[in-house]
C-alpha positions as CSV (number, residue, x, y, z in Angstrom):
1,M,34.0,32.7,25.4
2,G,37.2,32.9,23.4
3,L,38.0,35.2,20.5
4,F,37.0,32.7,17.8
5,D,34.3,30.8,19.8
6,H,31.6,32.7,18.0
7,L,32.7,30.9,14.8
8,R,32.7,27.4,16.3
9,A,29.6,25.3,15.6
10,P,27.7,24.1,18.7
11,K,28.3,20.5,19.9
12,G,25.0,18.7,19.3
13,K,22.7,17.5,16.6
14,V,19.2,18.2,15.4
15,W,17.0,15.9,13.2
16,I,13.4,15.5,12.0
17,S,11.2,12.5,12.5
18,F,7.9,12.3,10.7
19,D,4.6,10.8,12.0
20,K,4.4,8.5,8.9
21,P,6.8,7.6,6.1
22,T,4.7,9.2,3.3
23,F,2.2,11.9,2.9
24,V,-0.6,12.5,0.4
25,E,-0.1,15.5,-1.8
26,G,-1.9,18.5,-0.3
27,E,-2.0,17.3,3.3
28,G,0.1,18.9,6.1
29,V,3.4,17.4,6.9
30,V,3.4,16.5,10.6
31,G,6.5,15.5,12.7
32,K,8.9,16.4,15.4
33,V,12.1,18.4,15.7
34,N,14.6,16.5,17.9
35,V,17.4,18.4,19.6
36,Q,20.3,16.8,21.5
37,T,23.3,18.9,22.7
38,Q,26.6,18.1,24.5
39,E,27.1,21.6,25.8
40,Y,25.1,24.7,27.0
41,I,23.5,26.4,24.1
42,Q,21.5,29.6,24.3
43,S,18.9,29.4,21.5
44,L,16.9,32.2,20.0
45,G,14.3,29.7,18.8
46,V,13.6,26.6,16.7
47,R,12.0,26.7,13.3
48,V,11.5,24.4,10.3
49,E,12.1,25.6,6.7
50,A,10.0,23.9,4.0
51,R,11.4,24.0,0.5
52,V,10.6,22.5,-2.9
53,F,13.6,22.5,-5.2
54,E,13.8,21.9,-8.9
55,N,17.1,20.2,-9.8
56,Y,18.3,20.2,-13.4
57,E,21.4,20.4,-15.6
58,E,22.2,22.8,-18.4
59,M,25.0,23.6,-20.7
60,V,26.9,26.8,-19.8
61,W,30.0,28.6,-21.3
62,V,33.0,28.7,-19.0
63,T,36.4,30.4,-19.4
64,L,39.5,28.3,-18.7
65,P,42.7,29.8,-17.2
66,N,44.1,30.1,-20.7
67,N,41.1,32.2,-21.6
68,Q,39.7,29.5,-23.8
69,R,35.9,29.3,-23.6
70,I,34.2,25.9,-23.6
71,Q,30.7,24.5,-22.8
72,E,30.2,22.2,-19.9
73,R,27.1,20.7,-18.2
74,Q,26.5,22.1,-14.7
75,R,23.9,21.4,-12.1
76,R,21.3,24.0,-11.3
77,Q,18.6,24.4,-8.7
78,N,15.5,26.5,-8.5
79,V,13.3,27.1,-5.5
80,L,9.6,26.4,-6.4
81,F,8.2,26.9,-2.9
82,S,9.5,28.3,0.4
83,R,7.9,28.5,3.8
84,D,9.3,28.9,7.4
85,V,7.4,27.9,10.5
86,Q,8.5,28.9,14.0
87,V,8.3,25.8,16.2
88,T,9.3,27.3,19.6
89,G,10.7,30.6,21.0
90,P,13.9,31.2,22.9
91,N,15.1,28.3,24.8
92,D,18.3,27.1,26.6
93,F,19.7,23.6,25.8
94,G,22.2,21.7,27.9
95,S,23.7,18.2,28.1
96,G,20.9,15.8,28.8
97,P,18.1,13.9,27.2
98,T,16.8,14.7,23.7
99,Q,14.1,17.4,23.6
100,T,11.4,17.1,21.0
101,F,9.1,19.8,19.5
102,P,6.1,18.9,17.3
103,F,5.5,20.8,14.1
104,S,3.1,20.9,11.1
105,V,3.8,22.6,7.8
106,G,1.9,22.6,4.5
107,I,3.8,21.9,1.2
108,P,1.7,22.2,-2.0
109,P,2.2,19.8,-4.9
110,C,4.8,21.2,-7.3
111,R,5.8,20.0,-10.8
112,A,9.0,20.5,-12.7
113,T,9.1,23.4,-15.1
114,R,11.9,22.0,-17.2
115,G,12.3,18.8,-19.2
116,G,14.4,16.2,-17.3
117,A,14.3,18.1,-14.1
118,T,13.5,16.5,-10.7
119,V,11.5,17.9,-7.8
120,E,12.8,17.6,-4.2
121,N,10.6,18.2,-1.2
122,S,12.8,19.2,1.8
123,I,12.4,20.2,5.4
124,K,15.3,21.6,7.4
125,A,15.2,22.0,11.2
126,V,17.1,25.1,12.5
127,V,18.1,25.8,16.1
128,Q,19.1,29.4,16.0
129,V,22.1,29.9,18.4
130,K,22.9,33.3,19.9
131,G,26.2,34.6,18.6
132,R,27.2,31.2,17.0
133,P,26.4,29.2,13.9
134,D,23.0,27.6,13.8
135,L,22.5,23.9,14.5
136,T,20.7,22.4,11.6
137,G,19.4,19.1,10.3
138,Q,17.7,18.4,6.9
139,T,15.7,15.6,5.4
140,Q,13.4,14.9,2.4
141,V,9.7,14.4,2.4
142,A,8.0,11.7,0.4
143,F,4.6,12.5,-1.2
144,V,2.2,10.2,-3.1
145,P,-0.7,11.3,-5.3
146,P,-4.2,10.8,-3.8
147,S,-5.1,8.2,-6.5
148,S,-2.3,5.9,-5.3
149,M,-3.7,5.6,-1.8
150,P,-5.5,2.2,-1.1
151,Q,-9.3,2.5,-1.2
152,P,-11.6,0.7,1.2
153,M,-13.4,-2.3,-0.3
154,Q,-17.0,-1.8,-1.1
155,G,-19.2,-2.8,1.8
156,Y,-16.2,-3.3,4.1
157,M,-16.7,-2.0,7.7
158,P,-13.5,-1.8,9.8
159,P,-13.7,-2.7,13.5
160,G,-15.5,-0.1,15.5
161,Y,-17.6,1.0,12.5
162,P,-21.1,1.9,13.6
163,V,-23.5,-0.9,12.9
164,P,-26.7,0.0,11.1
165,Q,-30.0,-0.3,13.0
166,G,-31.6,-3.6,12.7
167,Y,-28.4,-5.5,12.1
168,G,-27.5,-8.6,14.2
169,P,-29.3,-11.0,16.5
170,P,-31.9,-9.8,19.1
171,G,-30.3,-7.7,21.7
172,Y,-27.1,-7.0,19.7
173,N,-28.4,-3.8,18.2
174,P,-31.5,-1.8,19.1
175,G,-34.1,-1.9,16.4
176,Y,-33.3,-5.4,15.2
177,N,-36.4,-6.9,13.7
178,P,-36.0,-10.5,12.7
179,N,-38.1,-12.0,9.9
180,P,-41.5,-12.6,11.5
181,A,-41.8,-15.9,9.6
182,Y,-38.5,-17.2,10.7
183,G,-39.0,-20.5,12.5
184,V,-42.8,-20.6,11.9
185,P,-44.4,-23.2,9.6
186,M,-44.7,-21.7,6.1
187,G,-48.1,-23.2,5.3
188,P,-50.8,-25.7,6.2
189,G,-49.4,-29.1,6.7
190,Y,-45.9,-27.9,7.1
191,G,-43.9,-30.4,9.0
192,Q,-46.5,-33.2,8.5
193,P,-45.5,-36.4,6.7
194,V,-46.4,-36.5,3.1
195,P,-49.2,-39.1,2.2
196,G,-47.5,-42.4,1.4
197,Y,-44.2,-41.2,2.9
198,G,-42.3,-44.2,4.2
199,M,-44.5,-46.8,2.4
200,P,-42.9,-49.2,-0.1
201,P,-43.4,-48.3,-3.8
202,Q,-46.2,-49.7,-5.8
203,G,-45.5,-53.3,-6.9
204,Q,-43.3,-54.0,-3.9
205,M,-46.1,-54.5,-1.3
206,P,-45.4,-57.7,0.7
207,Q,-47.9,-60.5,0.0
208,Q,-50.4,-61.3,2.8
209,Q,-49.8,-64.8,4.3
210,V,-52.8,-67.2,3.8
211,A,-53.5,-70.1,6.3
212,Q,-52.5,-73.5,5.0
213,V,-54.7,-76.7,5.6
214,R,-54.3,-80.3,4.5
215,C,-56.4,-82.0,1.8
216,K,-59.0,-84.3,3.3
217,Y,-58.0,-87.0,0.9
218,C,-54.3,-86.8,0.0
219,Q,-53.2,-84.7,3.1
220,S,-51.2,-82.3,0.9
221,L,-51.0,-78.7,2.0
222,M,-53.3,-76.2,0.3
223,N,-54.7,-72.8,0.8
224,Q,-57.6,-72.6,3.2
225,N,-59.8,-70.8,0.7
226,S,-59.1,-73.3,-2.2
227,A,-62.2,-75.2,-3.4
228,N,-60.2,-78.1,-4.9
229,C,-56.9,-79.6,-3.8
230,P,-54.1,-78.5,-6.2
231,N,-52.5,-82.0,-5.8
232,C,-55.4,-84.5,-6.2
233,G,-58.2,-82.3,-7.4
234,A,-60.6,-83.5,-4.8
235,H,-63.4,-81.0,-3.8
236,Q,-63.0,-79.8,-0.3
């Protein structure tokens, strides 16, 4: 190693990938640290640093080169939360495929303490390199309040949800007991034709045909039961 090699940053990169794009406030942040190097690196360990920053601006007095004092707006940052989690111990990295290390870290919900300030949730992955600058990669974490998460619809059962006893057709689920009266006549006469069903309504009954005979005298057609001929009036 040369005289100034201990000041040279390692050739490689480290980044964080989360298991999902957003997390609910209060739940653990789960993801992976990904390490890829282009040279041999002797690492003392890999860790993640969880931080919650409060970013704001304030007016401060500054002195100019001519000793004049003026006010100007400057950016400030407070640390509201800090936690380091060791992901892995000493390890050697060399040129090759990306190595991944799973991690989980808790970040509590934090609120700004100043008006107009913003809160930033950050996680930085650190590969501690022996005798040289660390290899780092930083990203932000997105949180949503629990009330903004979609709620399941009332009565909705997702696929694979256990089916209550007695639900479904026979044989589908033990304990199913169909309605005892299902498919059985509901009362005496059920399924029998109603009296008069299919008969023509009153007043529309077809007239019965009466045999016709000829009058003994004028030979006109007349009903067999008639006592007198409707044509000549002769008694039959």
